[in-house]
C-alpha positions, 0 to 999 in steps of 0.5 A: 873816245869810244876807241880808247875804251873799246880798243885800249886795255886800259880803257877796258880796265877803265871800264871795268873800274867805273862799273865795278865802282857801281857794284860795290856801291850797289853791294854796300847799300843792298847788305845795309838793307839786309842787315835791318832784317835781323832787327825788325822783319816789319822794317826790312818788309817796308823796305821792300815795299817801298822799292817793290816793282815801283818805275825807279826800282825797276829802272835801278834793277836795269842799270844794276843788270847793265853794270853787272853784264858790262862789268863781266864782258870786259873781264872776259874780253880783257882776260882773252886779250892778256891770255893771247898777248902774256900767256896766263899772266892775266892782269898787269899790276904795277905792285905785286903782293902775295896775299892776293896773287891767287884771287889776281889770277883767278879773277874770271873763275871767281867771276863766273861762281859769283854770276852763278850765285846772282843767278841763284839768289834772283831765283830765291828772291826777284823772282819770288818778289819784284817779278811777281808784282810786275806780273800782276800776282798778289803772292807767290806759294813755296813749299806749300806757304803763301808770301806776299812779294813783299815779305823779304823778311819771310822769303829770308826765313825760309831760304836759309832754313835749309842748309844746302842754301846756306852752303851755296851762300857761303861759298858765293860769298867767298867768292865774293870776298877774294873778288872784292879783296883784289878787285876794289885794289885794283880799281884804283890802282887802275886810276892811277892811286896806287903807289909804294905809299899808298898801296898798304893802306889801299889794299887795307881798305880794299880788305876792309871793304870786302870784309863789311860787304860779305860779312854782312852778307853772310851774318844774315844767312847765318842768323836765320839759319840758326833761329830756324834750328830753334837756337834764338 
């Protein structure tokens, strides 16, 4: 079994599909959690407090890190393997669709952008929340303002009051949308569910999922930037 997952092209794609599915589910959860900040800072902070640095949140974070590492490592491994075997053709698919050709040929580049955006996101939030609690601190000072590690709403408001952060996150989410819109469909195809009948439906579903996730995150970013301008 390990030989199949490590040495077989199909095995590598299967690992990417499973880890990708896990990451999509996490993104849906994280996006839903962030939407709460649009309606109530207290509710969002209560969620942050519930997660915090509790053992289950820490365990979940470690699993998430492992999922990201496995997904990216296998993507890099598969890309190198495909380039050696077929030149610049990176992903062999049974159905070709013009709308996803650019994304399918640039999945690794999109992945690198996403990893970079994730690093920035961790600096903005994780390092000022869970990490602060794990270090035994009760607050963090940013730009002269003291924030509790459970004050996620305050950190969101501060972070997205800066136009350059908004620009970074919009670019990040755009890359994530392209990655998900192709990746979710490719994930389904890998397990053998794509054919001439189901392909349009699955492609539509992948696009909807990508739009829901990225649109939800973008809504939070733009809402708090507009709010910082005093427009709402």
